[in-house]
KOLBA-10283 format. One record per atom (N, C-alpha, C): chain; atom name; x, y, z. Coordinates in Angstrom, 3 decimals, padded with zeros to 6 digits, m for minus. Each point is the difference from the previous one (the first is absolute). Layout:
# residues N
(A,CA,(X,Y,Z))
...
# end
This chain:
# residues 196
(A,N,(027.995,007.432,m016.222))
(A,CA,(001.113,000.338,000.903))
(A,C,(m000.497,000.891,001.141))
(A,N,(000.561,m000.175,001.135))
(A,CA,(m000.416,000.793,001.141))
(A,C,(000.706,001.351,m000.001))
(A,N,(m000.629,000.956,000.665))
(A,CA,(000.628,001.300,000.187))
(A,C,(001.002,m000.108,001.150))
(A,N,(000.973,000.910,000.070))
(A,CA,(000.922,m000.015,001.146))
(A,C,(m000.730,000.134,001.326))
(A,N,(m001.110,000.785,000.023))
(A,CA,(m000.758,000.183,001.233))
(A,C,(m000.642,m001.309,000.448))
(A,N,(m000.578,m000.741,m000.967))
(A,CA,(m000.624,m001.275,000.332))
(A,C,(001.040,m001.001,000.469))
(A,N,(001.127,m000.049,m000.699))
(A,CA,(001.050,m000.933,000.386))
(A,C,(000.505,000.313,001.409))
(A,N,(000.155,001.271,000.318))
(A,CA,(000.453,000.380,001.339))
(A,C,(m001.035,m000.391,001.051))
(A,N,(m001.285,000.132,m000.367))
(A,CA,(m001.064,m000.340,000.955))
(A,C,(000.022,m001.477,000.337))
(A,N,(000.052,m000.864,m001.020))
(A,CA,(m000.041,m001.419,000.356))
(A,C,(001.335,m000.509,000.510))
(A,N,(001.100,000.666,m000.330))
(A,CA,(001.272,m000.380,000.612))
(A,C,(m000.019,000.293,001.504))
(A,N,(m000.774,001.023,000.393))
(A,CA,(m000.121,000.334,001.416))
(A,C,(m000.999,m000.896,000.711))
(A,N,(m001.181,m000.238,m000.636))
(A,CA,(m001.087,m000.688,000.677))
(A,C,(m000.057,m001.502,m000.272))
(A,N,(000.589,m000.441,m001.099))
(A,CA,(m000.022,m001.421,m000.336))
(A,C,(001.311,m000.357,m000.696))
(A,N,(001.107,000.140,000.717))
(A,CA,(001.297,m000.188,m000.642))
(A,C,(000.218,m001.445,m000.444))
(A,N,(000.364,m000.161,m001.267))
(A,CA,(000.354,m001.304,m000.555))
(A,C,(001.409,000.119,m000.551))
(A,N,(000.895,m000.781,000.542))
(A,CA,(001.400,000.093,m000.402))
(A,C,(000.171,m000.413,m001.460))
(A,N,(000.638,000.814,m000.826))
(A,CA,(000.252,m000.383,m001.390))
(A,C,(000.747,m001.322,m000.071))
(A,N,(m000.386,m000.835,m000.955))
(A,CA,(000.681,m001.274,m000.178))
(A,C,(m000.536,m001.126,000.857))
(A,N,(m001.099,000.265,000.746))
(A,CA,(m000.583,m001.050,000.837))
(A,C,(m001.465,m000.189,m000.357))
(A,N,(m000.443,m001.256,m000.042))
(A,CA,(m001.409,m000.268,m000.222))
(A,C,(m000.796,000.360,001.250))
(A,N,(m001.310,000.124,m000.141))
(A,CA,(m000.831,000.301,001.161))
(A,C,(m001.409,m000.544,m000.233))
(A,N,(m000.788,m000.031,001.063))
(A,CA,(m001.373,m000.507,m000.050))
(A,C,(m000.996,001.147,000.161))
(A,N,(m001.156,m000.168,m000.625))
(A,CA,(m001.114,000.942,000.130))
(A,C,(m001.214,m000.777,000.497))
(A,N,(m000.672,000.521,001.033))
(A,CA,(m001.209,m000.636,000.536))
(A,C,(m001.233,000.718,m000.532))
(A,N,(m000.880,m000.749,m000.663))
(A,CA,(m001.250,000.547,m000.515))
(A,C,(m001.181,m000.562,000.761))
(A,N,(m000.964,000.857,000.319))
(A,CA,(m001.162,m000.432,000.793))
(A,C,(m001.322,000.311,m000.705))
(A,N,(000.049,000.823,m001.055))
(A,CA,(m001.202,000.351,m000.760))
(A,C,(000.191,m000.382,m001.453))
(A,N,(m000.195,000.958,m000.884))
(A,CA,(000.069,m000.301,m001.435))
(A,C,(001.389,m000.452,m000.453))
(A,N,(001.036,000.319,000.772))
(A,CA,(001.333,m000.496,m000.355))
(A,C,(000.055,m001.525,000.013))
(A,N,(m000.938,m000.645,000.717))
(A,CA,(000.036,m001.458,000.092))
(A,C,(m000.330,m000.664,m001.331))
(A,N,(m000.910,000.599,m000.776))
(A,CA,(m000.376,m000.602,m001.277))
(A,C,(000.376,000.860,m001.206))
(A,N,(000.463,001.196,000.268))
(A,CA,(000.422,000.884,m001.086))
(A,C,(001.231,000.778,000.457))
(A,N,(001.119,m000.715,000.205))
(A,CA,(001.183,000.705,000.530))
(A,C,(000.530,001.065,m000.947))
(A,N,(000.062,m000.295,m001.285))
(A,CA,(000.417,001.012,m000.966))
(A,C,(001.490,000.284,m000.034))
(A,N,(000.796,m000.780,000.713))
(A,CA,(001.441,000.233,000.003))
(A,C,(000.731,m001.335,m000.153))
(A,N,(001.230,000.019,m000.513))
(A,CA,(000.745,m001.244,m000.209))
(A,C,(000.421,m000.640,001.318))
(A,N,(m000.120,m001.325,000.058))
(A,CA,(000.414,m000.755,001.172))
(A,C,(000.361,m001.410,m000.440))
(A,N,(000.753,m000.691,000.829))
(A,CA,(000.476,m001.340,m000.369))
(A,C,(m000.579,m001.089,000.890))
(A,N,(m000.744,000.377,001.026))
(A,CA,(m000.609,m000.982,000.897))
(A,C,(m001.161,000.652,000.731))
(A,N,(m001.032,m000.782,000.294))
(A,CA,(m001.115,000.493,000.805))
(A,C,(m000.426,m001.106,000.954))
(A,N,(m000.277,000.392,001.253))
(A,CA,(m000.456,m000.948,001.014))
(A,C,(m001.066,000.660,000.867))
(A,N,(m000.992,m000.783,000.478))
(A,CA,(m000.873,000.522,001.051))
(A,C,(000.840,000.364,001.219))
(A,N,(m000.431,001.015,000.729))
(A,CA,(000.763,000.457,001.161))
(A,C,(m000.948,000.569,001.048))
(A,N,(000.424,m000.072,001.259))
(A,CA,(m000.793,000.528,001.113))
(A,C,(000.743,001.162,000.638))
(A,N,(m000.723,001.101,000.176))
(A,CA,(000.523,001.177,000.699))
(A,C,(m000.733,000.135,001.323))
(A,N,(000.728,000.014,001.094))
(A,CA,(m000.587,000.185,001.319))
(A,C,(m000.003,001.486,000.366))
(A,N,(m001.053,000.400,000.728))
(A,CA,(m000.064,001.370,000.498))
(A,C,(m000.794,000.965,m000.859))
(A,N,(m000.431,m000.453,m001.185))
(A,CA,(m000.814,000.826,m000.893))
(A,C,(m001.077,m000.871,m000.629))
(A,N,(m001.114,000.619,m000.355))
(A,CA,(m001.052,m000.727,m000.699))
(A,C,(m000.484,000.803,m001.202))
(A,N,(m000.557,m000.718,m000.975))
(A,CA,(m000.544,000.597,m001.219))
(A,C,(m001.359,000.605,000.335))
(A,N,(m000.194,001.286,m000.358))
(A,CA,(m001.226,000.685,000.429))
(A,C,(m000.327,001.144,m000.966))
(A,N,(m001.271,000.205,m000.253))
(A,CA,(m000.435,001.155,m000.789))
(A,C,(000.055,001.233,000.899))
(A,N,(001.181,000.580,000.100))
(A,CA,(000.220,001.094,000.951))
(A,C,(000.537,001.260,m000.667))
(A,N,(000.006,000.027,m001.333))
(A,CA,(000.539,001.154,m000.730))
(A,C,(m001.091,000.602,m000.883))
(A,N,(m000.284,001.292,000.204))
(A,CA,(m000.919,000.686,m000.908))
(A,C,(000.672,000.123,m001.368))
(A,N,(m000.717,m000.388,m001.042))
(A,CA,(000.545,000.088,m001.352))
(A,C,(m000.552,001.228,m000.701))
(A,N,(000.913,000.902,m000.378))
(A,CA,(m000.384,001.220,m000.713))
(A,C,(000.323,m000.082,m001.490))
(A,N,(000.569,m001.134,m000.426))
(A,CA,(000.440,m000.082,m001.386))
(A,C,(m000.414,m001.326,m000.646))
(A,N,(000.575,m001.102,000.454))
(A,CA,(m000.238,m001.289,m000.651))
(A,C,(m001.433,m000.487,000.148))
(A,N,(m000.586,000.138,001.201))
(A,CA,(m001.335,m000.549,000.249))
(A,C,(m000.959,001.022,000.601))
(A,N,(000.268,001.275,m000.241))
(A,CA,(m000.870,001.042,000.509))
(A,C,(000.530,001.360,m000.402))
(A,N,(m000.583,001.033,000.547))
(A,CA,(000.431,001.375,m000.237))
(A,C,(000.027,000.722,001.345))
(A,N,(000.647,001.160,000.078))
(A,CA,(m000.024,000.742,001.262))
(A,C,(m001.420,000.341,000.449))
(A,N,(m000.883,000.242,m000.975))
(A,CA,(m001.381,000.356,000.324))
(A,C,(m000.829,m001.217,000.409))
(A,N,(000.359,m001.166,m000.537))
(A,CA,(m000.748,m001.222,000.268))
(A,C,(000.984,m001.165,000.131))
(A,N,(000.704,m000.049,001.118))
(A,CA,(001.069,m000.992,000.137))
(A,C,(m000.503,m001.428,000.115))
(A,N,(000.780,m000.894,m000.599))
(A,CA,(m000.194,m001.418,000.236))
(A,C,(001.018,m000.451,001.033))
(A,N,(000.261,m001.289,000.018))
(A,CA,(000.979,m000.551,000.928))
(A,C,(000.920,m000.971,m000.730))
(A,N,(001.245,m000.061,000.450))
(A,CA,(000.935,m001.008,m000.489))
(A,C,(000.686,m000.638,001.199))
(A,N,(000.656,m001.104,m000.265))
(A,CA,(000.639,m000.743,001.073))
(A,C,(001.289,000.663,000.487))
(A,N,(000.260,m000.197,001.268))
(A,CA,(001.269,000.374,000.584))
(A,C,(000.388,m001.043,001.027))
(A,N,(001.242,000.002,000.396))
(A,CA,(000.441,m000.821,001.128))
(A,C,(m000.170,000.839,001.255))
(A,N,(m000.944,m000.421,000.849))
(A,CA,(m000.280,000.727,001.238))
(A,C,(000.585,m000.778,001.177))
(A,N,(000.244,000.672,001.085))
(A,CA,(000.689,m000.607,001.125))
(A,C,(m000.851,m001.052,000.688))
(A,N,(000.670,m001.071,000.451))
(A,CA,(m000.652,m001.053,000.758))
(A,C,(m000.257,m001.254,m000.812))
(A,N,(m000.077,m001.126,000.701))
(A,CA,(m000.325,m001.299,m000.581))
(A,C,(001.090,m000.470,m000.979))
(A,N,(m000.406,m000.643,m001.099))
(A,CA,(000.962,m000.511,m000.972))
(A,C,(m000.615,000.000,m001.385))
(A,N,(000.846,m000.209,m001.004))
(A,CA,(m000.456,000.061,m001.384))
(A,C,(000.747,m001.043,m000.829))
(A,N,(m000.771,m000.784,m000.762))
(A,CA,(000.587,m000.916,m000.967))
(A,C,(000.013,000.697,m001.357))
(A,N,(001.168,000.051,m000.618))
(A,CA,(000.130,000.618,m001.319))
(A,C,(000.968,m000.800,m000.847))
(A,N,(000.575,000.664,m000.998))
(A,CA,(000.958,m000.640,m000.886))
(A,C,(001.305,000.784,000.031))
(A,N,(001.105,m000.737,000.045))
(A,CA,(001.329,000.614,000.008))
(A,C,(000.698,m000.283,m001.324))
(A,N,(000.566,001.045,m000.587))
(A,CA,(000.652,m000.084,m001.304))
(A,C,(001.486,000.280,000.149))
(A,N,(000.821,m000.884,m000.562))
(A,CA,(001.451,000.205,000.037))
(A,C,(000.428,000.731,m001.270))
(A,N,(000.599,001.161,000.193))
(A,CA,(000.402,000.876,m001.100))
(A,C,(001.505,m000.135,m000.228))
(A,N,(000.430,m000.284,m001.219))
(A,CA,(001.440,m000.104,m000.256))
(A,C,(000.681,001.356,000.117))
(A,N,(001.262,m000.038,000.366))
(A,CA,(000.754,001.234,000.223))
(A,C,(000.004,000.906,m001.224))
(A,N,(000.037,m000.594,m001.185))
(A,CA,(000.076,000.799,m001.229))
(A,C,(m001.252,000.837,m000.229))
(A,N,(m001.111,m000.371,000.658))
(A,CA,(m001.267,000.708,m000.204))
(A,C,(m000.302,000.971,001.146))
(A,N,(000.973,000.235,000.860))
(A,CA,(m000.219,000.839,001.183))
(A,C,(m000.664,001.325,m000.329))
(A,N,(000.630,000.796,m000.847))
(A,CA,(m000.505,001.349,m000.259))
(A,C,(m001.343,m000.025,m000.717))
(A,N,(m000.148,m000.893,m000.959))
(A,CA,(m001.269,m000.099,m000.737))
(A,C,(m001.152,m000.318,000.947))
(A,N,(000.218,m000.971,000.893))
(A,CA,(m001.061,m000.421,000.910))
(A,C,(m000.310,001.074,001.032))
(A,N,(001.020,000.621,000.577))
(A,CA,(m000.245,001.050,000.981))
(A,C,(m000.716,001.196,m000.628))
(A,N,(000.421,000.390,m001.203))
(A,CA,(m000.690,001.097,m000.693))
(A,C,(m001.474,m000.339,m000.188))
(A,N,(m000.256,m001.214,m000.455))
(A,CA,(m001.377,m000.434,m000.269))
(A,C,(m000.831,m000.013,001.283))
(A,N,(000.541,m000.578,001.057))
(A,CA,(m000.743,m000.098,001.248))
(A,C,(m000.321,001.373,000.581))
(A,N,(000.968,000.903,m000.044))
(A,CA,(m000.253,001.325,000.563))
(A,C,(m001.004,000.779,m000.840))
(A,N,(000.038,m000.180,m001.310))
(A,CA,(m000.989,000.676,m000.847))
(A,C,(m001.394,m000.558,000.252))
(A,N,(m000.087,m001.300,000.213))
(A,CA,(m001.292,m000.659,000.191))
(A,C,(m000.569,000.223,001.403))
(A,N,(000.837,m000.108,001.006))
(A,CA,(m000.482,m000.005,001.379))
(A,C,(000.029,001.366,000.694))
(A,N,(000.844,000.901,m000.475))
(A,CA,(000.201,001.247,000.729))
(A,C,(m000.617,001.209,m000.693))
(A,N,(m001.064,m000.242,m000.765))
(A,CA,(m000.634,001.080,m000.766))
(A,C,(m000.465,001.140,000.900))
(A,N,(m000.441,m000.321,001.215))
(A,CA,(m000.467,001.053,000.900))
(A,C,(000.749,000.028,001.318))
(A,N,(000.989,m000.867,000.162))
(A,CA,(000.777,m000.016,001.225))
(A,C,(m000.725,m000.560,001.204))
(A,N,(m001.045,m000.811,m000.227))
(A,CA,(m000.798,m000.524,001.098))
(A,C,(000.617,m001.253,000.622))
(A,N,(001.058,m000.517,m000.612))
(A,CA,(000.671,m001.180,000.537))
(A,C,(001.419,000.345,000.465))
(A,N,(000.470,m000.774,000.972))
(A,CA,(001.395,000.058,000.419))
(A,C,(000.740,m001.169,m000.642))
(A,N,(001.000,000.243,m000.835))
(A,CA,(000.826,m001.108,m000.476))
(A,C,(000.900,m000.479,001.128))
(A,N,(000.064,m001.312,000.191))
(A,CA,(000.869,m000.498,001.064))
(A,C,(000.336,m001.464,m000.203))
(A,N,(001.019,m000.424,000.733))
(A,CA,(000.390,m001.400,000.033))
(A,C,(m000.757,m000.694,001.115))
(A,N,(m000.523,m001.190,m000.295))
(A,CA,(m000.678,m000.820,000.997))
(A,C,(000.546,m001.423,m000.078))
(A,N,(m000.144,m000.750,001.074))
(A,CA,(000.391,m001.404,000.009))
(A,C,(m001.212,m000.851,m000.364))
(A,N,(000.132,m000.838,m001.011))
(A,CA,(m001.075,m000.905,m000.379))
(A,C,(000.519,m001.431,m000.014))
(A,N,(m000.905,m000.927,000.282))
(A,CA,(000.353,m001.411,m000.036))
(A,C,(m000.525,m000.602,m001.294))
(A,N,(000.900,m000.530,m000.818))
(A,CA,(m000.378,m000.620,m001.262))
(A,C,(m000.620,m001.373,000.241))
(A,N,(m000.717,m000.490,m000.997))
(A,CA,(m000.585,m001.332,000.098))
(A,C,(001.082,m001.055,000.234))
(A,N,(001.199,000.259,m000.509))
(A,CA,(001.115,m000.929,000.176))
(A,C,(000.478,m000.077,001.446))
(A,N,(m000.456,000.946,000.840))
(A,CA,(000.409,000.046,001.393))
(A,C,(001.081,001.022,000.277))
(A,N,(000.612,000.529,m001.042))
(A,CA,(001.053,001.001,000.161))
(A,C,(m000.604,001.353,000.360))
(A,N,(000.652,000.723,000.895))
(A,CA,(m000.410,001.362,000.347))
(A,C,(000.948,000.974,m000.680))
(A,N,(m000.586,000.943,m000.736))
(A,CA,(000.825,000.930,m000.776))
(A,C,(m000.526,001.432,000.148))
(A,N,(000.856,001.005,m000.197))
(A,CA,(m000.484,001.376,m000.059))
(A,C,(m000.627,000.263,m001.367))
(A,N,(m001.106,000.725,000.002))
(A,CA,(m000.684,000.313,m001.258))
(A,C,(m000.446,001.458,000.008))
(A,N,(000.051,000.608,m001.159))
(A,CA,(m000.480,001.373,m000.148))
(A,C,(m001.509,m000.013,m000.142))
(A,N,(m000.679,000.895,000.694))
(A,CA,(m001.444,000.122,m000.152))
(A,C,(m000.409,001.429,000.336))
(A,N,(m001.307,000.258,m000.059))
(A,CA,(m000.525,001.340,000.234))
(A,C,(m001.129,m000.106,001.016))
(A,N,(000.160,000.628,001.156))
(A,CA,(m001.013,m000.059,001.056))
(A,C,(m000.718,001.346,000.100))
(A,N,(m001.210,m000.046,000.519))
(A,CA,(m000.825,001.208,000.078))
(A,C,(000.622,001.029,000.941))
(A,N,(000.004,001.252,m000.444))
(A,CA,(000.437,001.115,000.841))
(A,C,(m001.216,000.482,000.784))
(A,N,(m000.044,m000.331,001.268))
(A,CA,(m001.188,000.278,000.805))
(A,C,(m000.197,001.501,000.244))
(A,N,(000.995,000.824,m000.322))
(A,CA,(m000.129,001.446,000.188))
(A,C,(m000.386,000.725,m001.289))
(A,N,(m000.095,m000.740,m001.103))
(A,CA,(m000.334,000.610,m001.289))
(A,C,(m001.491,000.298,m000.072))
(A,N,(m000.370,001.071,m000.712))
(A,CA,(m001.409,000.381,m000.103))
(A,C,(m000.849,m001.062,m000.697))
(A,N,(000.628,m000.872,m000.797))
(A,CA,(m000.759,m001.033,m000.689))
(A,C,(m000.108,m001.300,000.801))
(A,N,(000.580,m000.025,001.179))
(A,CA,(m000.149,m001.180,000.850))
(A,C,(m001.402,000.013,000.594))
(A,N,(m000.771,m001.024,m000.328))
(A,CA,(m001.393,m000.053,000.436))
(A,C,(m000.158,m000.599,001.387))
(A,N,(000.972,m000.763,000.450))
(A,CA,(m000.090,m000.617,001.316))
(A,C,(m001.051,m001.088,000.055))
(A,N,(m000.574,m000.161,001.178))
(A,CA,(m001.001,m001.053,000.228))
(A,C,(m001.396,000.561,m000.246))
(A,N,(m000.442,m000.052,m001.241))
(A,CA,(m001.338,000.455,m000.328))
(A,C,(m001.032,m001.010,000.494))
(A,N,(m001.196,000.490,000.252))
(A,CA,(m001.087,m000.907,000.378))
(A,C,(m000.392,m000.856,m001.210))
(A,N,(m000.728,m001.060,000.255))
(A,CA,(m000.461,m000.877,m001.076))
(A,C,(m000.775,000.779,m001.054))
(A,N,(m000.885,000.874,000.441))
(A,CA,(m000.811,000.769,m000.951))
(A,C,(000.848,000.992,m000.795))
(A,N,(000.993,000.596,000.636))
(A,CA,(000.889,000.927,m000.706))
(A,C,(000.827,m000.734,m001.053))
(A,N,(000.489,m001.193,000.348))
(A,CA,(000.735,m000.795,m000.972))
(A,C,(m000.863,m000.305,m001.218))
(A,N,(m001.189,m000.481,000.249))
(A,CA,(m000.911,m000.360,m001.090))
(A,C,(m000.297,001.216,m000.869))
(A,N,(m000.277,001.136,000.632))
(A,CA,(m000.346,001.216,m000.756))
(A,C,(001.149,000.441,m000.902))
(A,N,(001.220,m000.051,000.500))
(A,CA,(001.140,000.434,m000.810))
(A,C,(000.302,m000.979,m001.126))
(A,N,(m000.180,m001.284,000.249))
(A,CA,(000.202,m000.979,m001.066))
(A,C,(m001.024,000.209,m001.102))
(A,N,(m001.242,000.297,000.371))
(A,CA,(m001.058,000.191,m000.993))
(A,C,(000.175,001.295,m000.799))
(A,N,(000.505,001.053,000.634))
(A,CA,(000.061,001.296,m000.678))
(A,C,(001.271,000.204,m000.815))
(A,N,(001.068,m000.707,000.322))
(A,CA,(001.298,000.292,m000.588))
(A,C,(000.133,m000.405,m001.460))
(A,N,(000.350,000.969,m000.849))
(A,CA,(000.306,m000.250,m001.415))
(A,C,(001.176,000.898,m000.373))
(A,N,(001.078,m000.597,m000.517))
(A,CA,(001.173,000.784,m000.353))
(A,C,(000.587,m000.415,m001.328))
(A,N,(001.239,000.355,m000.232))
(A,CA,(000.649,m000.248,m001.287))
(A,C,(000.148,m001.487,m000.307))
(A,N,(000.033,m000.832,001.032))
(A,CA,(000.143,m001.449,m000.199))
(A,C,(m001.322,m000.745,000.113))
(A,N,(m001.095,000.745,000.166))
(A,CA,(m001.309,m000.648,000.055))
(A,C,(m000.671,000.152,001.354))
(A,N,(m001.023,m000.840,000.202))
(A,CA,(m000.816,000.071,001.210))
(A,C,(000.699,m000.668,001.182))
(A,N,(m000.199,000.570,001.172))
(A,CA,(000.551,m000.570,001.223))
(A,C,(m000.576,m001.390,000.241))
(A,N,(m001.282,m000.183,m000.303))
(A,CA,(m000.624,m001.309,000.172))
(A,C,(000.715,m001.064,m000.825))
(A,N,(000.357,000.344,m001.229))
(A,CA,(000.709,m000.960,m000.859))
(A,C,(001.365,m000.353,000.590))
(A,N,(000.646,000.977,000.603))
(A,CA,(001.296,m000.223,000.650))
(A,C,(m000.151,m000.999,001.145))
(A,N,(m001.022,000.189,000.825))
(A,CA,(m000.273,m000.920,001.102))
(A,C,(m000.318,m001.395,m000.532))
(A,N,(m000.877,m000.061,m000.989))
(A,CA,(m000.401,m001.287,m000.575))
(A,C,(001.201,m000.730,m000.611))
(A,N,(000.826,000.738,m000.741))
(A,CA,(001.188,m000.596,m000.610))
(A,C,(000.989,m000.474,001.060))
(A,N,(000.147,000.792,001.053))
(A,CA,(000.926,m000.371,001.066))
(A,C,(m000.414,m001.317,000.640))
(A,N,(m001.275,m000.118,000.355))
(A,CA,(m000.488,m001.231,000.632))
(A,C,(000.151,m001.177,m000.951))
(A,N,(m000.329,000.201,m001.269))
(A,CA,(000.124,m001.074,m000.984))
(A,C,(001.429,m000.470,m000.176))
(A,N,(000.917,000.947,m000.070))
(A,CA,(001.408,m000.364,m000.179))
(A,C,(000.574,m000.659,001.255))
(A,N,(m000.430,000.467,001.177))
(A,CA,(000.468,m000.633,001.230))
(A,C,(m000.441,m001.459,000.056))
(A,N,(m001.234,m000.248,m000.391))
(A,CA,(m000.490,m001.385,m000.021))
(A,C,(000.789,m000.833,m001.001))
(A,N,(000.297,000.580,m001.174))
(A,CA,(000.767,m000.726,m001.015))
(A,C,(001.397,m000.339,000.505))
(A,N,(000.551,000.863,000.854))
(A,CA,(001.317,m000.239,000.581))
(A,C,(m000.076,m000.848,001.269))
(A,N,(m001.234,m000.416,000.347))
(A,CA,(m000.243,m000.811,001.197))
(A,C,(000.415,000.733,001.271))
(A,N,(m000.293,001.312,000.008))
(A,CA,(000.246,000.838,001.174))
(A,C,(m001.353,000.376,000.595))
(A,N,(m000.219,m000.389,001.246))
(A,CA,(m001.265,000.303,000.672))
(A,C,(000.056,001.383,000.633))
(A,N,(m001.023,000.807,m000.265))
(A,CA,(m000.118,001.312,000.638))
(A,C,(m001.474,000.198,000.349))
(A,N,(m000.434,m000.574,001.128))
(A,CA,(m001.422,000.058,000.366))
(A,C,(m000.542,001.420,000.086))
(A,N,(000.833,000.956,000.442))
(A,CA,(m000.465,001.379,000.121))
(A,C,(m000.406,000.600,m001.329))
(A,N,(000.819,m000.197,m001.035))
(A,CA,(m000.342,000.533,m001.325))
(A,C,(m001.164,m000.760,m000.615))
(A,N,(m000.067,m001.307,000.241))
(A,CA,(m001.118,m000.779,m000.526))
(A,C,(m001.317,000.470,000.614))
(A,N,(000.020,000.284,001.297))
(A,CA,(m001.202,000.501,000.670))
(A,C,(m000.377,001.380,m000.534))
(A,N,(000.994,000.870,m000.195))
(A,CA,(m000.277,001.335,m000.529))
(A,C,(m000.627,m000.099,m001.389))
(A,N,(000.520,m000.860,m000.860))
(A,CA,(m000.560,m000.166,m001.332))
(A,C,(m001.446,m000.454,000.074))
(A,N,(m000.290,m000.957,000.874))
(A,CA,(m001.373,m000.483,000.161))
(A,C,(m000.925,001.121,000.468))
(A,N,(000.475,000.833,000.934))
(A,CA,(m000.805,001.112,000.513))
(A,C,(m000.251,001.046,m001.085))
(A,N,(001.020,000.274,m000.808))
(A,CA,(m000.162,000.966,m001.092))
(A,C,(m000.994,m000.542,m001.028))
(A,N,(000.097,m001.268,m000.319))
(A,CA,(m000.924,m000.602,m000.963))
(A,C,(m001.433,000.041,000.517))
(A,N,(m000.176,m000.241,001.299))
(A,CA,(m001.335,000.101,000.600))
(A,C,(m000.523,001.429,m000.096))
(A,N,(000.886,000.976,000.248))
(A,CA,(m000.413,001.402,m000.065))
(A,C,(m000.366,000.401,m001.422))
(A,N,(000.676,m000.557,m000.983))
(A,CA,(m000.288,000.315,m001.398))
(A,C,(m001.398,m000.441,m000.404))
(A,N,(m000.504,m001.056,000.631))
(A,CA,(m001.335,m000.506,m000.322))
(A,C,(m001.090,000.956,000.422))
(A,N,(000.316,000.882,000.966))
(A,CA,(m000.995,000.933,000.503))
(A,C,(000.060,001.363,m000.689))
(A,N,(000.969,000.181,m000.891))
(A,CA,(000.140,001.282,m000.687))
(A,C,(m001.129,000.171,m001.014))
(A,N,(m000.455,001.237,m000.205))
(A,CA,(m001.063,000.221,m001.001))
(A,C,(000.498,m000.249,m001.410))
# end
């Protein structure tokens, strides 16, 4: 169950009317491990944001002393992800879960975005975009900085490299092309060959 403070926060930043179903847009691990009840899932395109390793991870894939990186929705371009339709009866359960999972450090902004489903329908969906003013926002790191953080990051959920590798593998399984992440994985693998 959520606390009154948490409920007030998402009622302000991501209001979902009681008694109405809603959609959630996932662009990272939510695509293959949503972890919440839903009654439908479709591929979807979000314009104006792209999937990017732009968040320093101090918990899941790194530590404050040795941060890794995790994905965020950064401004510009577009992103193919998965949209999940949540039944009205699961509103509170799903919102509690999403806020606990995504807002651990407050590095994301919860917001409504317009996404186009594979069916051609355009719908509003709840998602979490990178807060560019947060201290954990990494921004546009150089190629070498990206590689270094992926190699060094180890947190409560494992190695950052494994996160990248799993992400690319799952995207391919979902038939979603992401040349940028595929190139980053190849560069990290090349760098690993030179490690002592």
